[in-house]
C-alpha positions as CSV (number, residue, x, y, z in Angstrom):
1,H,-39.0,86.6,66.6
2,C,-35.8,84.5,66.6
3,F,-34.4,83.7,69.9
4,A,-30.7,83.4,70.5
5,A,-29.5,80.0,71.5
6,L,-28.1,80.0,75.0
7,P,-25.6,77.3,76.1
8,C,-25.8,75.5,79.4
9,V,-23.5,77.1,82.0
10,V,-22.2,75.1,84.9
11,G,-20.2,76.1,87.9
12,E,-16.8,74.9,89.1
13,W,-16.3,71.4,90.3
14,S,-16.6,71.0,94.1
15,H,-13.7,69.5,96.0
16,W,-13.7,65.7,96.0
17,S,-15.7,64.1,98.8
18,G,-13.9,61.8,101.2
19,C,-14.1,58.1,100.4
20,A,-17.5,56.6,100.8
21,E,-16.1,54.1,103.3
22,Q,-13.0,54.1,105.4
23,C,-10.4,51.3,105.3
24,Q,-11.4,49.7,102.1
25,P,-11.3,50.5,98.4
26,G,-14.2,52.8,97.6
27,L,-15.4,55.8,95.6
28,R,-15.3,59.5,96.0
29,I,-17.4,62.0,94.2
30,R,-17.3,65.6,93.0
31,R,-20.2,67.6,91.6
32,R,-20.9,70.8,89.8
33,Y,-24.2,72.6,89.4
34,V,-26.1,74.1,86.5
35,Q,-26.1,77.9,86.6
36,Q,-28.0,78.4,83.4
37,E,-30.1,75.8,81.6
38,P,-29.7,75.7,77.8
39,K,-32.3,77.6,75.9
40,N,-33.5,77.5,72.3
41,G,-31.3,74.6,71.3
42,G,-28.1,75.9,73.0
43,E,-25.3,73.6,74.0
44,P,-26.5,70.9,76.4
45,C,-25.2,70.5,79.9
46,P,-22.0,68.4,80.5
47,A,-21.7,65.7,83.2
48,L,-22.5,67.1,86.6
49,E,-20.9,64.3,88.6
50,E,-17.5,62.5,88.5
51,K,-16.4,59.5,90.5
52,A,-13.0,58.1,91.2
53,G,-11.4,55.3,93.2
54,C,-9.9,55.9,96.6
55,L,-8.7,54.3,99.8
56,E,-8.6,56.0,103.2
57,Y,-6.1,54.8,105.8
58,L,-7.5,56.4,109.0
59,T,-10.8,55.5,110.7
60,Y,-13.0,58.4,111.7
61,Q,-11.4,58.1,115.1
62,G,-7.9,58.6,113.6
63,E,-6.7,55.0,113.9
64,D,-4.5,53.4,111.3
65,C,-6.4,51.0,109.1
66,G,-6.6,49.8,105.5
67,H,-3.2,48.2,105.3
68,E,-4.5,44.7,105.5
69,H,-5.4,44.9,101.8
70,V,-2.9,42.5,100.3
71,P,-2.7,43.2,96.6
72,A,-1.3,46.6,95.4
73,F,-4.3,48.8,95.0
74,I,-3.6,51.4,92.3
75,T,-5.4,54.4,90.9
76,T,-4.5,57.2,88.5
77,S,-1.7,59.5,89.6
78,E,-4.0,62.4,89.5
79,Y,-5.5,61.3,92.8
80,S,-2.2,62.2,94.5
81,K,-2.7,65.9,94.0
82,E,-6.1,65.8,95.7
83,R,-4.9,63.5,98.5
84,K,-2.0,65.9,99.4
85,R,-4.6,68.6,99.9
86,R,-6.6,66.3,102.3
87,A,-3.6,64.8,104.1
88,T,-3.5,67.0,107.1
89,S,-2.7,64.0,109.3
90,S,-0.4,64.6,112.2
91,L,1.3,61.3,111.5
92,W,3.1,62.9,108.7
93,P,4.7,66.2,109.6
94,S,4.6,68.6,106.7
95,D,8.3,68.7,106.1
96,K,8.1,65.0,105.2
97,E,5.2,65.6,102.8
98,E,7.2,65.0,99.7
99,A,8.7,61.8,101.2
100,G,7.9,58.9,98.9
101,Y,9.4,56.7,96.2
102,C,8.5,55.1,92.9
103,V,8.4,51.5,91.9
104,E,8.6,50.4,88.3
105,F,6.8,47.2,87.3
106,K,6.4,45.3,84.1
107,T,2.8,44.2,83.7
108,E,2.5,40.4,83.1
109,S,-1.2,39.9,82.8
110,L,-4.5,41.7,83.2
111,S,-8.2,40.9,83.0
112,H,-10.1,42.0,79.9
113,H,-12.3,44.1,82.2
114,C,-9.7,46.9,82.2
115,A,-10.0,47.5,78.5
116,L,-13.8,47.5,78.6
117,E,-13.9,50.3,81.2
118,N,-15.4,53.5,79.9
119,R,-16.8,55.2,82.9
120,P,-15.2,58.7,82.9
121,Y,-13.6,58.2,86.4
122,A,-12.0,54.9,85.4
123,R,-10.9,55.4,81.8
124,W,-7.3,55.4,83.0
125,M,-7.6,51.6,83.2
126,Q,-7.8,51.3,79.4
127,Y,-4.1,52.3,79.3
128,L,-3.0,49.2,81.3
129,R,-1.4,46.8,78.8
130,E,0.5,43.5,79.1
131,G,4.2,43.9,78.8
132,H,4.3,47.6,79.5
133,T,6.5,49.3,82.1
134,V,4.4,51.3,84.6
135,C,5.4,53.5,87.5
136,V,3.6,53.5,90.8
137,A,4.3,56.1,93.4
138,C,4.2,55.4,97.1
139,Q,3.4,58.4,99.2
140,P,1.7,59.2,102.5
141,P,-0.9,58.3,103.6
142,A,-0.7,55.0,101.6
143,M,2.8,54.6,103.0
144,N,2.8,52.8,106.3
145,T,4.2,55.1,109.0
146,D,6.2,52.3,110.6
147,T,7.7,50.4,107.6
148,H,7.7,53.4,105.2
149,H,6.4,51.0,102.5
150,C,3.1,50.7,100.6
151,S,1.1,47.5,100.7
152,G,1.8,45.5,97.6
153,D,5.0,47.4,96.5
154,G,7.0,44.1,96.6
155,H,9.8,45.7,98.6
156,N,11.2,42.3,99.6
157,A,10.4,40.6,96.3
158,D,13.1,39.8,93.7
159,G,12.4,40.6,90.0
160,G,11.2,37.1,89.3
161,K,8.3,37.1,91.8
162,I,4.8,37.6,90.3
163,L,2.9,40.2,92.3
164,H,-0.8,41.1,92.2
165,W,-2.5,44.4,91.6
166,E,-6.1,45.6,91.5
167,A,-7.5,48.9,90.1
168,V,-9.4,50.9,92.7
169,G,-12.9,51.7,91.4
170,N,-13.3,48.4,89.4
171,S,-12.2,45.3,91.3
172,Q,-12.6,43.2,88.1
173,C,-9.7,45.2,86.6
174,Q,-6.8,43.3,88.1
175,G,-3.7,41.4,87.1
176,T,-0.1,40.6,87.8
177,W,3.2,42.3,87.4
178,K,6.9,41.9,88.3
179,K,8.9,44.5,90.1
180,I,11.7,46.0,88.0
181,R,13.3,48.5,90.4
182,Q,12.6,51.1,93.0
183,L,13.5,54.7,92.2
184,E,13.3,58.0,94.0
185,H,11.0,59.6,91.4
186,C,8.7,58.3,88.8
187,S,9.4,59.1,85.2
188,C,6.8,57.2,83.2
189,P,4.4,58.9,80.8
190,L,1.3,60.1,82.6
191,V,-0.9,57.3,81.2
192,H,1.4,54.7,82.7
193,S,1.8,56.5,86.1
194,F,-0.2,55.4,89.0
195,I,-0.2,55.6,92.8
196,F,-0.6,53.0,95.5
197,T,-3.8,53.9,97.2
């Protein structure tokens, strides 16, 4: 008898978990499960777990926190879609949900650890390059409810000031940049678009 090869079948991704820890850069996880194991040499199963960097700004008691992180903590702009879904905080009435702005920076330097990064959740770091213009969006809840700014956005810095950034998910991927300008909306290519975490 010859048996048909059956591929691995996996379910949908779960929603992202919350950050592992509040008030400091951490990781969140999502998982999917095998619904059918591969048989007779069928297609093997893909990755069942994904991780990504994150930073939560409320303690479990609902108090503001996390803003004492001095450098700009950045992550891929894809996190913003997920965060909007989770941000049901009463601090930000829903009519203000789209409130936010974009800051353009020119990257001055970065550690070689960014280019070496190949974990799936952190591959976006490979696209960071010296001398490139990048866009970083500031949105709630990273935006401080009092100042309406994000930590590290350089809002009072002139263009000559060297500012520091760090990638969430790999603290060794970090560097410096100079602020070019602040805009209402970001218009960089996706691989050069990030968000303040």
